[in-house]
Structure formats: structure tokens, C-alpha cells
C-alpha positions as a Markdown table, in Angstrom:
| # | Residue | x | y | z |
|---|---|---|---|---|
| 1 | Met | 180.0 | -35.2 | 245.0 |
| 2 | Leu | 182.0 | -34.4 | 242.0 |
| 3 | Thr | 182.2 | -37.6 | 240.1 |
| 4 | Ile | 185.2 | -37.7 | 236.7 |
| 5 | Arg | 183.9 | -40.6 | 234.3 |
| 6 | Lys | 186.2 | -41.8 | 231.8 |
| 7 | Glu | 185.1 | -39.3 | 228.9 |
| 8 | Gln | 184.9 | -36.2 | 231.4 |
| 9 | Ile | 188.8 | -37.0 | 231.7 |
| 10 | Ala | 189.3 | -37.4 | 227.6 |
| 11 | Val | 188.1 | -34.0 | 227.3 |
| 12 | Phe | 190.3 | -32.4 | 229.7 |
| 13 | Gly | 192.9 | -34.7 | 228.4 |
| 14 | Pro | 196.9 | -34.6 | 230.2 |
| 15 | Leu | 195.9 | -30.9 | 231.7 |
| 16 | Gly | 193.1 | -32.3 | 233.3 |
| 17 | Lys | 195.0 | -35.1 | 235.0 |
| 18 | Lys | 197.8 | -32.5 | 235.9 |
| 19 | Val | 195.6 | -30.7 | 237.7 |
| 20 | Phe | 194.0 | -33.3 | 239.6 |
| 21 | Glu | 197.8 | -34.4 | 240.7 |
| 22 | Asp | 199.0 | -31.2 | 241.4 |
| 23 | Arg | 196.0 | -31.2 | 243.8 |
| 24 | Met | 196.5 | -34.6 | 245.1 |
| 25 | Leu | 200.8 | -33.7 | 245.5 |
| 26 | Thr | 199.3 | -30.5 | 247.6 |
| 27 | His | 196.9 | -32.2 | 249.9 |
| 28 | Leu | 199.6 | -35.9 | 250.6 |
| 29 | Lys | 202.7 | -33.2 | 250.8 |
| 30 | Lys | 200.1 | -31.7 | 253.7 |
| 31 | Val | 198.8 | -34.5 | 255.0 |
| 32 | Phe | 201.9 | -36.9 | 254.9 |
| 33 | Pro | 204.6 | -35.1 | 254.8 |
| 34 | Glu | 207.1 | -37.5 | 255.8 |
| 35 | Gln | 206.2 | -40.1 | 253.6 |
| 36 | Ser | 205.8 | -37.3 | 250.7 |
| 37 | Glu | 209.5 | -36.0 | 251.3 |
| 38 | Ser | 210.7 | -39.4 | 251.5 |
| 39 | Leu | 209.2 | -40.5 | 248.2 |
| 40 | Gly | 210.2 | -37.1 | 246.6 |
| 41 | Glu | 207.9 | -35.8 | 243.9 |
| 42 | Pro | 208.1 | -37.5 | 240.8 |
| 43 | Lys | 207.4 | -41.0 | 242.9 |
| 44 | Leu | 204.9 | -39.2 | 244.9 |
| 45 | Arg | 203.3 | -38.3 | 241.7 |
| 46 | Glu | 203.4 | -41.7 | 240.2 |
| 47 | Thr | 201.8 | -43.2 | 243.5 |
| 48 | Val | 199.1 | -40.5 | 242.5 |
| 49 | Gln | 198.3 | -42.2 | 239.1 |
| 50 | Tyr | 198.7 | -46.0 | 240.1 |
| 51 | Gly | 196.2 | -45.1 | 242.8 |
| 52 | Thr | 193.8 | -43.2 | 240.4 |
| 53 | Gln | 194.1 | -46.3 | 237.9 |
| 54 | Arg | 193.8 | -48.8 | 241.3 |
| 55 | Ala | 190.8 | -47.1 | 242.6 |
| 56 | Ala | 188.8 | -47.3 | 239.1 |
| 57 | Ala | 189.4 | -50.8 | 239.2 |
| 58 | Tyr | 187.0 | -50.9 | 242.0 |
| 59 | Ser | 184.7 | -48.4 | 240.1 |
| 60 | Ile | 186.0 | -45.6 | 242.4 |
| 61 | Val | 186.3 | -42.2 | 240.5 |
| 62 | Ser | 185.1 | -39.3 | 242.2 |
| 63 | Glu | 188.1 | -36.9 | 243.1 |
| 64 | Cys | 186.7 | -36.8 | 246.7 |
| 65 | Asp | 187.0 | -41.0 | 247.0 |
| 66 | Val | 190.0 | -41.3 | 244.6 |
| 67 | Cys | 191.7 | -39.2 | 247.0 |
| 68 | Lys | 190.8 | -41.3 | 250.4 |
| 69 | Tyr | 191.6 | -44.3 | 248.2 |
| 70 | Ile | 195.2 | -42.7 | 247.6 |
| 71 | Asp | 195.3 | -41.6 | 251.5 |
| 72 | Leu | 194.9 | -45.4 | 252.4 |
| 73 | Met | 197.7 | -46.0 | 249.5 |
| 74 | Ile | 200.1 | -44.2 | 251.7 |
| 75 | Leu | 199.0 | -45.1 | 254.9 |
| 76 | Tyr | 198.8 | -48.9 | 254.2 |
| 77 | Gly | 201.3 | -49.5 | 251.2 |
| 78 | Arg | 201.0 | -49.0 | 247.5 |
| 79 | Asp | 199.5 | -52.3 | 247.1 |
| 80 | Phe | 197.4 | -52.3 | 250.3 |
| 81 | Asp | 194.4 | -53.7 | 248.0 |
| 82 | Lys | 196.3 | -56.6 | 247.3 |
| 83 | Asp | 198.3 | -57.3 | 250.8 |
| 84 | Leu | 197.0 | -60.6 | 251.9 |
| 85 | Asn | 197.8 | -59.2 | 255.7 |
| 86 | Leu | 194.9 | -56.6 | 254.9 |
| 87 | Arg | 192.1 | -59.2 | 254.1 |
| 88 | Trp | 189.9 | -56.7 | 255.3 |
| 89 | Ala | 190.5 | -54.2 | 252.6 |
| 90 | Gln | 190.0 | -57.3 | 249.8 |
| 91 | Ser | 186.7 | -58.2 | 251.1 |
| 92 | Ile | 185.6 | -54.6 | 251.2 |
| 93 | Leu | 187.0 | -53.2 | 247.4 |
| 94 | Glu | 185.6 | -57.0 | 246.6 |
| 95 | Asn | 182.3 | -56.8 | 248.3 |
| 96 | Lys | 179.8 | -57.2 | 245.4 |
| 97 | Ala | 176.7 | -55.9 | 247.7 |
| 98 | Leu | 178.3 | -52.5 | 247.9 |
| 99 | Arg | 177.7 | -50.9 | 244.6 |
| 100 | Asn | 178.0 | -47.4 | 245.9 |
| 101 | Pro | 181.8 | -46.4 | 245.4 |
| 102 | Ser | 181.3 | -43.9 | 248.0 |
| 103 | Ala | 179.7 | -46.2 | 250.5 |
| 104 | Lys | 182.7 | -48.7 | 249.8 |
| 105 | Ile | 185.3 | -46.2 | 250.5 |
| 106 | Asp | 183.6 | -44.9 | 253.8 |
| 107 | Arg | 183.6 | -48.8 | 254.8 |
| 108 | Leu | 187.1 | -48.7 | 254.0 |
| 109 | Leu | 188.0 | -45.7 | 256.2 |
| 110 | Glu | 185.7 | -47.2 | 259.1 |
| 111 | Ala | 187.9 | -50.6 | 258.9 |
| 112 | Ala | 191.0 | -48.9 | 258.9 |
| 113 | Lys | 190.5 | -46.8 | 262.1 |
| 114 | Lys | 189.2 | -50.1 | 263.8 |
| 115 | Gln | 193.0 | -51.5 | 262.9 |
| 116 | Gly | 194.7 | -49.2 | 264.4 |
| 117 | Pro | 198.0 | -47.3 | 263.5 |
| 118 | Gln | 199.7 | -50.4 | 264.9 |
| 119 | Thr | 199.0 | -52.3 | 261.7 |
| 120 | Gln | 200.0 | -49.5 | 259.0 |
| 121 | Thr | 203.0 | -50.6 | 256.9 |
| 122 | Arg | 203.7 | -47.6 | 255.3 |
| 123 | Ser | 205.8 | -49.3 | 252.9 |
| 124 | Gln | 205.4 | -48.0 | 249.3 |
| 125 | Ser | 207.4 | -50.4 | 247.4 |
């Protein structure tokens, strides 16, 4: 698994960030075509940037894990990690016993599957 540290991102600078964002845009347009189209490319890119920052706040920094975090943002809303109606997500993200970021994101995905589509807000406010 690839982990991108701050020092590595700094080496690549804006170009490295843009390459990642471009890959994420392609992914989101493929996996979430309706949401991507409704947001439009500038807002979608901003969502990727915001998601990358939010994921990093929980020490989620590998490209694969950040991608999964952003997928959850698309499904549950931009600030799903702060949403009082999604306490299951907050409890996983803030769980100090889960020190491995990949385990944390995997636990989030498992919990999201259990929640089912009826709880998904799909809001991007």
C-alpha cells in the first residue's frame, strides 16, 4: 500500500497534488457519475482537496485510504465525520484504539455497509 507523507507531497508540490486530484476526479466521475455531474468539476476538485485534509486530520494519508474517505464523503455528505446523525462514523474516526489508519477506514466501510443506503444523505453542502 502506498502512503504519501507530508514530506513526499512537499517534494512533488502542486504537481503531485494535482495528479492525485486528477485521478480522484476520474474515479469519482466513474463511480459516482450523478453526484459528480451535479457538483461540476471545480466543486468536485474542491471536494477532493477538502476530503484529503479531513482524512489527514484522522491520520488517513495513504492514497487508497484517502480515496475511500472521499467516497464516504460523496455518499454521506461533505462533513459526515461531524454529522450528529452519523455518530457511528464519528466513533470510529475518533477511536484511539484504532491506530492503523487502514483499519480505521476499513471499519468505516464495514459500518457504512451495515447502515444501508436508506441513511445515505448524498448532500454536499
